[in-house]
VEXDREN-2710 file (C-alpha; in Angstrom, 1 decimal):
% VEXDREN-2710
k/r/px/py/pz
1/MET/50.6/-50.4/-58.1
2/THR/54.1/-51.6/-59.0
3/GLU/57.3/-50.4/-57.4
4/ARG/58.2/-48.4/-60.6
5/SER/54.9/-46.6/-60.5
6/VAL/55.0/-45.5/-56.9
7/PRO/55.7/-41.8/-56.7
8/ILE/58.8/-40.9/-54.7
9/GLU/59.3/-37.3/-53.6
10/SER/62.7/-36.2/-52.3
11/ASP/64.2/-32.9/-51.2
12/ALA/67.6/-33.9/-52.7
13/PRO/69.1/-36.4/-55.1
14/LEU/68.4/-39.9/-53.7
15/PRO/71.5/-41.6/-52.2
16/ASP/72.7/-44.6/-54.1
17/GLY/71.0/-47.8/-53.0
18/LEU/68.5/-46.3/-50.6
19/VAL/65.4/-46.9/-52.7
20/ASP/66.4/-50.4/-53.8
21/THR/67.0/-51.3/-50.1
22/PHE/63.7/-49.8/-49.1
23/TRP/61.9/-52.0/-51.7
24/ARG/63.9/-55.0/-50.6
25/TYR/62.6/-54.4/-47.1
26/GLU/59.0/-54.0/-48.3
27/GLN/59.1/-57.3/-50.2
28/ALA/60.6/-59.1/-47.2
29/LEU/57.9/-57.6/-45.0
30/MET/55.0/-58.8/-47.2
31/ALA/56.6/-62.3/-47.5
32/ASP/57.3/-62.5/-43.7
33/ASP/60.9/-63.1/-44.6
34/VAL/62.2/-62.6/-41.0
35/PRO/65.9/-63.2/-41.7
36/THR/66.0/-60.5/-44.3
37/LEU/64.0/-58.1/-42.1
38/ASP/66.4/-58.8/-39.3
39/LEU/69.4/-58.1/-41.6
40/LEU/67.9/-54.8/-42.7
41/PHE/67.5/-53.4/-39.2
42/GLU/70.8/-52.3/-37.6
43/ASP/72.1/-54.8/-35.1
44/ASP/72.4/-52.4/-32.2
45/PRO/70.9/-52.2/-28.7
46/HIS/69.6/-48.7/-29.5
47/THR/67.7/-49.6/-32.7
48/LEU/64.0/-48.5/-32.3
49/ARG/60.7/-49.7/-33.6
50/GLY/57.4/-48.1/-32.5
51/ASP/53.7/-48.4/-33.2
52/ALA/50.5/-47.8/-31.3
53/GLY/51.4/-50.6/-29.0
54/GLY/54.6/-49.0/-27.8
55/VAL/58.3/-48.8/-28.5
56/LEU/60.7/-51.8/-28.8
57/VAL/64.3/-51.0/-28.1
58/SER/67.2/-53.1/-29.5
59/HIS/67.6/-55.3/-32.5
60/GLU/67.0/-58.4/-30.3
61/ALA/63.6/-57.2/-29.0
62/ILE/62.5/-56.2/-32.5
63/ALA/63.6/-59.5/-34.0
64/ALA/61.7/-61.4/-31.2
65/PHE/58.6/-59.3/-32.0
66/ARG/58.8/-60.2/-35.7
67/ARG/59.1/-63.9/-34.9
68/GLY/56.0/-63.9/-32.8
69/ARG/53.6/-61.8/-34.7
70/GLY/53.0/-64.2/-37.6
71/GLY/53.5/-61.7/-40.4
72/ALA/52.5/-58.1/-41.0
73/PRO/49.1/-57.0/-42.3
74/LYS/49.0/-56.9/-46.1
75/ARG/49.3/-53.4/-47.7
76/LEU/50.5/-51.5/-50.8
77/VAL/52.8/-48.5/-50.8
78/ASP/50.9/-45.6/-52.2
79/ARG/53.6/-42.9/-52.0
80/VAL/57.1/-42.4/-50.6
81/HIS/58.7/-39.2/-49.2
82/VAL/62.4/-39.0/-48.7
83/ARG/64.3/-36.4/-46.7
84/VAL/68.1/-36.7/-47.1
85/LEU/69.7/-35.7/-43.8
86/SER/73.2/-36.4/-45.0
87/PRO/74.9/-38.5/-47.6
88/GLU/74.8/-41.4/-45.1
89/LEU/71.4/-40.7/-43.4
90/ALA/67.9/-40.4/-44.7
91/ALA/64.3/-40.4/-43.4
92/VAL/61.8/-42.3/-45.5
93/VAL/58.0/-41.9/-45.0
94/ALA/55.8/-44.3/-46.9
95/VAL/52.1/-43.7/-47.2
96/LEU/50.4/-47.1/-47.0
97/ARG/47.1/-48.6/-48.4
98/PRO/46.1/-51.5/-46.0
99/ALA/44.3/-54.4/-47.7
100/GLY/41.5/-53.9/-45.2
101/GLY/41.0/-50.3/-46.1
102/GLY/41.9/-46.9/-44.7
103/ARG/45.3/-45.4/-44.7
104/GLY/48.5/-46.0/-42.8
105/GLN/52.0/-44.6/-42.6
106/GLN/55.5/-46.0/-42.0
107/THR/58.5/-43.8/-41.1
108/GLN/62.0/-45.1/-41.1
109/VAL/65.4/-43.6/-40.5
110/TRP/68.0/-45.3/-42.6
111/ARG/71.8/-45.1/-42.1
112/ARG/74.5/-46.3/-44.5
113/GLY/77.4/-48.2/-43.1
114/ALA/79.9/-50.7/-44.4
115/ASP/77.2/-53.2/-45.1
116/GLY/74.9/-50.9/-46.8
117/TRP/71.7/-49.2/-45.7
118/ARG/70.1/-50.3/-42.4
119/VAL/67.1/-49.0/-40.4
120/ILE/68.0/-47.5/-37.1
121/ALA/64.5/-46.3/-36.1
122/ALA/61.1/-47.0/-37.4
123/HIS/57.5/-46.1/-36.6
124/VAL/54.3/-47.7/-38.0
125/SER/50.9/-46.2/-38.0
126/GLY/48.1/-48.6/-39.1
127/ALA/44.7/-47.8/-40.3
128/ILE/42.5/-46.6/-37.4
129/PRO/40.3/-49.7/-36.4
130/ALA/36.7/-49.2/-35.3
131/ILE/37.3/-51.9/-32.7
132/ASP/40.2/-54.1/-31.8
133/PRO/38.6/-57.6/-31.6
134/ARG/41.5/-58.8/-29.5
135/VAL/40.3/-56.4/-26.7
136/TRP/36.6/-56.1/-27.3
137/ARG/33.7/-58.4/-28.1
138/VAL/31.2/-55.7/-28.6
139/VAL/31.3/-51.9/-28.0
140/GLY/28.8/-49.0/-28.1
141/THR/28.8/-45.2/-27.8
142/PRO/28.0/-46.2/-25.1
143/LEU/26.8/-49.8/-25.1
144/VAL/24.9/-49.2/-21.8
145/ASP/24.0/-45.8/-20.5
146/ALA/24.3/-44.8/-16.8
147/THR/21.1/-45.3/-14.9
148/GLY/21.8/-42.6/-12.3
149/SER/24.3/-39.9/-11.3
150/GLY/26.8/-39.8/-8.6
151/ALA/30.5/-40.5/-7.7
152/LEU/31.2/-42.2/-11.0
153/ASP/29.7/-39.6/-13.4
154/GLY/31.7/-39.7/-16.7
155/GLU/33.5/-43.0/-15.9
156/THR/33.5/-45.6/-18.7
157/ILE/33.5/-49.4/-18.1
158/ALA/35.1/-52.3/-19.9
159/VAL/33.0/-55.3/-18.7
160/LYS/34.7/-58.7/-18.6
161/ASP/32.8/-61.2/-20.7
162/LEU/31.5/-63.0/-17.7
163/PHE/28.9/-60.6/-16.3
164/GLU/25.3/-60.5/-17.4
165/ILE/24.1/-57.3/-19.1
166/ALA/20.4/-57.0/-19.9
167/GLY/20.0/-57.6/-23.6
168/GLN/23.5/-59.0/-24.1
169/ARG/24.9/-62.5/-24.1
170/VAL/27.8/-63.9/-21.9
171/GLY/30.5/-65.6/-24.0
172/GLY/33.1/-66.5/-21.4
173/GLY/35.8/-66.3/-24.0
174/VAL/34.5/-69.4/-25.8
175/PRO/32.9/-69.0/-29.2
176/GLY/30.8/-72.1/-28.9
177/TYR/29.4/-71.1/-25.6
178/LEU/28.6/-67.6/-26.9
179/ALA/26.8/-69.1/-29.9
180/GLU/24.4/-71.0/-27.7
181/ALA/23.9/-68.3/-25.0
182/ASP/20.6/-66.5/-24.6
183/SER/20.5/-62.7/-24.0
184/ALA/20.4/-61.8/-20.3
185/THR/17.2/-60.5/-18.9
186/SER/18.8/-58.5/-16.1
187/THR/22.2/-56.9/-15.3
188/ALA/24.6/-58.3/-12.7
189/PRO/24.3/-56.3/-9.4
190/ALA/28.1/-55.7/-9.5
191/LEU/27.6/-53.7/-12.7
192/ALA/24.2/-52.2/-11.9
193/THR/25.6/-50.5/-8.8
194/LEU/28.2/-48.7/-10.9
195/LEU/25.7/-47.7/-13.5
196/ALA/23.5/-46.2/-10.8
197/ALA/26.4/-44.1/-9.7
198/GLY/26.9/-42.5/-13.1
199/ALA/29.2/-44.8/-15.0
200/ALA/28.4/-46.1/-18.5
201/VAL/29.5/-49.3/-20.2
202/THR/31.7/-48.8/-23.3
203/GLY/31.7/-52.5/-24.1
204/ILE/32.2/-56.2/-23.3
205/ALA/35.9/-57.1/-23.2
206/ARG/37.7/-60.3/-23.8
207/THR/38.7/-63.0/-21.3
208/ASP/40.6/-66.2/-21.5
209/GLU/38.6/-69.3/-22.1
210/PHE/36.2/-69.7/-19.2
211/ALA/38.6/-67.4/-17.3
212/TYR/40.8/-70.5/-16.5
213/SER/44.2/-68.8/-17.1
214/ILE/46.3/-65.9/-16.0
215/ALA/48.2/-65.4/-19.3
216/GLY/45.7/-63.3/-21.3
217/VAL/46.0/-65.4/-24.5
218/ASN/42.8/-66.5/-26.2
219/PRO/43.3/-68.8/-29.3
220/HIS/39.9/-67.8/-30.7
221/TYR/40.2/-64.0/-30.6
222/GLY/43.9/-63.2/-30.2
223/THR/46.0/-61.7/-27.5
224/PRO/45.1/-58.2/-26.3
225/PRO/48.1/-55.8/-26.5
226/ASN/50.2/-54.9/-23.5
227/VAL/51.0/-51.2/-24.0
228/ALA/53.4/-51.2/-21.0
229/VAL/55.6/-53.9/-22.4
230/PRO/55.3/-54.1/-26.2
231/GLY/55.3/-57.6/-27.5
232/ALA/54.4/-59.1/-24.2
233/ILE/51.3/-60.9/-23.0
234/PRO/48.7/-58.8/-21.2
235/GLY/48.0/-61.1/-18.3
236/GLY/44.6/-62.7/-17.7
237/SER/42.0/-63.8/-17.4
238/SER/40.8/-60.2/-17.2
239/SER/42.9/-59.4/-20.2
240/GLY/40.4/-57.4/-22.2
241/PRO/39.3/-55.1/-19.4
242/ALA/43.0/-54.5/-18.4
243/SER/44.1/-53.7/-22.0
244/ALA/41.1/-51.5/-22.6
245/VAL/41.9/-49.5/-19.5
246/ALA/45.7/-49.3/-20.2
247/LEU/44.9/-48.2/-23.8
248/GLY/42.7/-45.4/-22.5
249/GLN/39.6/-46.9/-24.1
250/ALA/37.8/-47.2/-20.7
251/THR/38.5/-45.8/-17.3
252/VAL/37.4/-48.8/-15.3
253/GLY/37.7/-52.5/-15.9
254/LEU/35.0/-54.6/-14.2
255/ALA/36.6/-57.9/-13.7
256/THR/36.9/-61.1/-11.6
257/ASP/39.7/-62.6/-9.7
258/THR/39.9/-66.3/-8.7
259/ALA/43.6/-67.0/-8.6
260/GLY/45.0/-63.7/-9.7
261/SER/43.0/-62.7/-12.7
262/ILE/42.9/-59.0/-11.7
263/ARG/46.2/-58.7/-10.0
264/VAL/48.3/-60.4/-12.7
265/PRO/47.2/-58.2/-15.7
266/ALA/47.4/-55.1/-13.4
267/SER/51.0/-56.1/-12.5
268/TYR/51.9/-56.8/-16.1
269/GLN/50.4/-53.5/-17.5
270/GLY/51.2/-51.1/-14.7
271/LEU/47.6/-50.7/-13.5
272/TRP/45.9/-50.5/-10.2
273/GLY/43.9/-53.6/-9.5
274/LEU/41.8/-54.7/-6.5
275/ARG/40.6/-58.2/-5.7
276/THR/37.9/-57.6/-3.1
277/SER/37.1/-59.6/0.1
278/HIS/35.3/-62.8/-0.7
279/GLY/31.6/-62.1/-0.7
280/ALA/31.9/-58.4/-0.4
281/VAL/30.6/-57.8/-3.9
282/PRO/27.6/-59.9/-5.2
283/VAL/28.5/-62.5/-7.7
284/ASP/24.9/-62.9/-9.0
285/GLY/24.7/-62.8/-12.8
286/LEU/28.4/-63.9/-13.0
287/LEU/29.6/-66.9/-15.0
288/PRO/31.5/-68.8/-12.3
289/LEU/34.8/-70.6/-12.3
290/ALA/35.5/-71.7/-8.7
291/PRO/32.9/-70.1/-6.4
292/SER/35.0/-70.8/-3.2
293/PHE/37.5/-68.3/-4.6
294/ASP/35.7/-66.1/-7.2
295/THR/35.6/-62.4/-6.4
296/VAL/34.6/-59.3/-8.3
297/GLY/37.0/-56.3/-8.5
298/TRP/38.3/-53.5/-10.7
299/LEU/41.2/-52.2/-12.7
300/THR/42.0/-48.5/-13.2
301/ARG/45.0/-46.4/-14.3
302/ASP/45.1/-44.4/-11.1
303/LEU/44.3/-44.9/-7.4
304/PRO/41.8/-42.1/-6.9
305/THR/39.5/-43.7/-9.6
306/LEU/39.9/-47.1/-8.0
307/ARG/39.0/-45.7/-4.6
308/ARG/35.9/-44.0/-5.9
309/VAL/34.7/-47.1/-7.7
310/ALA/35.4/-49.2/-4.5
311/GLY/33.5/-46.7/-2.5
312/VAL/30.5/-47.3/-4.6
313/GLY/30.9/-51.0/-5.1
314/LEU/31.8/-52.1/-1.6
315/PRO/30.0/-51.9/1.8
316/ALA/31.7/-50.1/4.6
317/ASP/34.7/-51.9/6.0
318/ALA/33.9/-54.6/8.5
319/GLY/37.2/-54.4/10.4
320/THR/40.2/-52.3/11.2
321/LEU/43.5/-52.5/9.3
322/PRO/46.5/-53.2/11.4
323/THR/49.4/-50.7/11.3
324/GLN/52.1/-53.4/11.1
325/ILE/53.6/-54.4/7.8
326/ALA/54.9/-57.9/7.1
327/VAL/56.7/-60.0/4.5
328/ALA/56.6/-63.8/4.4
329/PRO/60.0/-65.0/3.0
330/ALA/58.5/-68.5/2.3
331/LEU/56.3/-66.9/-0.4
332/LEU/59.4/-65.5/-2.1
333/ALA/61.4/-68.6/-2.1
334/THR/60.3/-70.0/-5.5
335/LEU/60.9/-66.7/-7.3
336/ASP/63.8/-66.0/-9.6
337/GLU/66.6/-64.1/-7.8
338/HIS/66.2/-60.9/-10.0
339/VAL/62.5/-60.7/-9.0
340/ARG/63.3/-61.2/-5.3
341/SER/65.9/-58.5/-5.7
342/ALA/63.5/-56.1/-7.4
343/PHE/60.9/-56.7/-4.6
344/TRP/63.4/-56.0/-1.8
345/THR/64.9/-53.1/-3.6
346/GLY/61.5/-51.5/-4.1
347/LEU/60.5/-52.1/-0.4
348/GLY/63.8/-50.6/0.7
349/GLU/63.1/-47.4/-1.3
350/LEU/59.7/-47.1/0.2
351/VAL/61.0/-47.5/3.7
352/GLY/64.0/-45.2/3.0
353/GLU/61.6/-42.5/1.8
354/GLY/59.4/-42.8/4.9
355/ARG/56.4/-44.1/2.9
356/LEU/56.5/-47.5/4.5
357/PRO/57.5/-48.7/8.0
358/VAL/60.1/-51.4/8.3
359/PRO/58.3/-54.7/7.6
360/ILE/58.6/-57.6/10.0
361/GLU/59.1/-61.2/8.7
362/VAL/56.4/-63.7/9.4
363/PRO/56.7/-67.5/9.2
364/LEU/54.4/-69.1/6.7
365/THR/54.7/-72.9/6.5
366/GLY/53.2/-75.4/4.1
367/VAL/53.3/-73.1/1.0
368/ALA/53.5/-75.9/-1.5
369/GLU/50.8/-77.9/0.3
370/THR/48.5/-74.9/0.4
371/PHE/49.0/-74.2/-3.3
372/ALA/48.3/-77.9/-4.2
373/ALA/45.1/-77.9/-2.1
374/PHE/44.0/-74.7/-3.7
375/ARG/44.5/-76.0/-7.2
376/THR/42.6/-79.2/-6.4
377/VAL/39.6/-77.4/-5.1
378/GLN/39.7/-74.8/-7.9
379/ALA/39.8/-77.6/-10.4
380/ALA/36.9/-79.6/-8.9
381/GLU/34.7/-76.5/-8.8
382/ALA/35.7/-75.5/-12.3
383/TRP/34.6/-78.9/-13.6
384/ARG/31.3/-78.7/-11.7
385/ALA/30.7/-75.3/-13.3
386/HIS/31.6/-76.2/-16.9
387/GLY/32.2/-80.0/-17.1
388/ALA/28.8/-81.0/-18.5
389/TRP/29.0/-78.4/-21.2
390/LEU/32.5/-79.2/-22.2
391/SER/31.7/-82.9/-22.3
392/ALA/29.0/-82.1/-24.8
393/HIS/31.2/-79.9/-26.8
394/PRO/34.6/-81.6/-27.3
395/GLY/37.3/-79.3/-28.6
396/ALA/35.4/-76.1/-27.6
397/VAL/38.5/-75.0/-25.5
398/SER/42.1/-75.7/-26.4
399/GLY/45.7/-75.7/-25.4
400/ALA/46.6/-75.2/-21.8
401/VAL/43.0/-74.5/-20.7
402/ALA/41.8/-77.8/-22.2
403/GLU/44.6/-79.6/-20.3
404/ARG/43.5/-77.9/-17.1
405/PHE/39.9/-79.0/-17.6
406/ALA/41.1/-82.6/-18.4
407/LEU/42.9/-82.7/-15.1
408/ALA/39.9/-81.1/-13.3
409/ALA/37.7/-83.9/-14.6
410/ALA/39.9/-86.5/-12.9
411/VAL/39.7/-84.9/-9.4
412/THR/37.9/-87.3/-7.0
413/GLU/35.6/-86.5/-4.2
414/GLU/38.2/-87.8/-1.7
415/GLN/40.9/-85.6/-3.1
416/GLU/38.7/-82.6/-3.0
417/SER/37.6/-83.3/0.6
418/ALA/41.2/-83.7/1.7
419/ALA/42.2/-80.5/0.0
420/ARG/39.4/-78.6/1.7
421/VAL/40.7/-79.8/5.1
422/VAL/44.1/-78.4/4.3
423/LEU/42.7/-75.1/3.1
424/ALA/40.5/-74.7/6.2
425/ALA/43.6/-75.0/8.4
426/GLU/45.7/-72.7/6.3
427/ARG/42.9/-70.1/6.1
428/ALA/42.8/-69.9/9.9
429/LYS/46.6/-69.4/10.0
430/LEU/46.5/-66.7/7.3
431/ARG/43.7/-64.8/8.9
432/ALA/45.5/-64.8/12.2
433/ILE/48.6/-63.3/10.4
434/LEU/46.4/-60.7/8.7
435/GLN/44.7/-59.6/11.9
436/GLU/48.2/-58.5/13.0
437/SER/49.8/-57.3/9.8
438/VAL/49.3/-56.2/6.2
439/LEU/51.2/-58.7/4.1
440/LEU/53.3/-57.5/1.2
441/LEU/54.4/-59.6/-1.7
442/PRO/55.0/-59.2/-5.5
443/ALA/51.7/-59.2/-7.3
444/ALA/53.2/-61.6/-10.0
445/ALA/56.3/-63.7/-10.2
446/SER/57.8/-61.7/-13.1
447/GLY/57.3/-58.9/-15.5
448/ALA/55.1/-59.7/-18.5
449/PRO/56.6/-62.5/-20.6
450/GLN/56.9/-62.0/-24.3
451/THR/54.3/-63.5/-26.6
452/THR/57.2/-65.5/-28.1
453/ALA/58.1/-67.2/-24.8
454/ASP/57.9/-71.0/-25.1
455/ALA/55.2/-72.9/-23.4
456/ALA/57.6/-74.3/-20.7
457/THR/58.6/-70.7/-19.7
458/ILE/55.1/-69.5/-19.6
459/ASP/54.0/-72.5/-17.4
460/ARG/56.9/-72.0/-15.1
461/ILE/56.1/-68.4/-14.5
462/ARG/52.4/-69.2/-14.2
463/MET/53.1/-71.8/-11.4
464/GLN/55.4/-69.3/-9.6
465/THR/52.8/-66.6/-9.8
466/LEU/49.9/-68.8/-8.6
467/GLN/52.0/-69.7/-5.5
468/LEU/51.9/-66.0/-4.7
469/THR/48.3/-65.1/-5.8
470/CYS/46.5/-68.1/-4.3
471/PHE/47.0/-67.0/-0.7
472/ALA/44.6/-64.1/-0.9
473/GLY/42.0/-66.5/-2.3
474/VAL/42.6/-69.0/0.4
475/ALA/42.2/-66.3/3.1
476/GLY/39.1/-64.8/1.3
477/ALA/41.1/-61.5/1.7
478/PRO/41.3/-58.3/-0.3
479/CYS/44.5/-57.8/-2.3
480/ILE/45.7/-54.8/-4.2
481/SER/48.2/-54.8/-7.1
482/ALA/49.9/-51.3/-6.9
483/PRO/52.1/-50.3/-9.8
484/LEU/55.0/-49.3/-7.6
485/LEU/57.8/-51.8/-8.5
486/ALA/59.7/-52.7/-11.6
487/VAL/61.8/-55.6/-12.8
488/ASP/64.0/-55.6/-15.9
489/GLY/62.4/-52.4/-17.0
490/ALA/58.9/-53.8/-16.9
491/PRO/56.1/-53.0/-14.4
492/LEU/55.8/-55.2/-11.3
493/GLY/52.9/-54.8/-9.0
494/LEU/53.3/-54.5/-5.2
495/GLY/50.7/-56.8/-3.6
496/LEU/49.1/-55.7/-0.4
497/ILE/46.9/-58.3/1.4
498/GLY/44.6/-57.1/4.2
499/SER/42.3/-59.0/6.5
500/PRO/38.8/-59.8/5.1
501/GLY/36.5/-56.8/5.1
502/THR/39.3/-54.1/5.2
503/ASP/39.2/-53.3/1.4
504/LEU/38.7/-49.6/1.6
505/ALA/41.3/-49.1/4.4
506/LEU/43.7/-51.2/2.3
507/LEU/43.2/-48.7/-0.6
508/ASP/43.8/-45.8/1.7
509/LEU/47.0/-47.4/2.9
510/ALA/48.2/-47.9/-0.7
511/GLY/47.6/-44.1/-1.1
512/THR/50.2/-43.4/1.5
513/LEU/52.9/-45.2/-0.6
514/LEU/52.6/-42.8/-3.5
515/PRO/55.3/-40.2/-3.9
END
């Protein structure tokens, strides 16, 4: 269908230049002519663009989104409807025919100024996908039925692609690994317990390559959307379960956390996330990364759901949670000033509203040394878990993950042994602190970075974040990311670390922080 043959229906005579500018925009969109697209959107901080992933506000944010998406899906315009609101203002609704089938719709509000017609607001509705392959590897209706009834009746689970499910394969975010995997003969106990309590599995959700990342970017399958911060990365490595829950496609994300893989996506997407005490939930039937730190946990949109899931998945608490609240300034030292400010401002509001006692400050020395030792042991264990397979499959992982595994391969026994000595000493110090206080900290070092952020920025934020998140792993302690803070208009989780074995009490404490 050519431009001339596309039906245009209008409630009034068409303003001069509007239709020509509309087609100029459409041609630029299909050609991924970003400069022309930027020109045709009004250069204003209030310009809007929305889709199923959320709303972008400002010409700058919209332009950044365009630069990072790699072009729009191909489509034809089937019909155009125009409503003339004034001589200088018009609404244009285009009915679209996507190349992949189905129907879509694009609504734009155009305003005429000195430089001609410009879009001041737009909304795009694509064809309804059966499954978003960035989020899901496989889904069902359900994929796995509940095996019993109980506290989780009606809950739906997005399972991170690390857990064994009878009759399904584990892919670990790596296509080559998935291709060689055999179907599991049994279901991981961490999942079987939830199924027995009434939950059903919606599907198997994406993860970063072998879960060795906290970004949520997978070069093979794409980047799951972040509905809380449109155009931003979702956080990983539990990216698929987090996005599935945030999108409302599941109520529970069954995930893992080694160095922040639950807490970071929870923080980035405004979810509740719990990293459980080390060893509290069985890791049988789980593809490992670094067993000294690997834990199972969950992501939900609300605290009551997380509390019910934890009540099913965890044993009774093995200890008592202290009433004292603490902050370790040394953990905040490497953060950007605006993030520190957001953290202290959020704490001040909680204290001022009587939801939190005034926290004490606790000294925590050797932060950099502890982080370095954590990374060394994690790397050594990651190479033991996957090194043989990776050596036999060069090029199976890529980018930053490949670089991490290359460094992991070079860790010596002497380096690992020395790092374990450091961790043992720091673990004892941390557990002593946690016996006296619940430790508060940001769950991540920033709001979610944009997908267009350069590699250096992503790596800097990653290193800052890991210097926060590794401490729960070193202590073997539970940590919650509670969606109670914000930075630069984006969600920022409040991290609460309790002593090992106090997971349920920590969730109950988090409940007292809600308005």
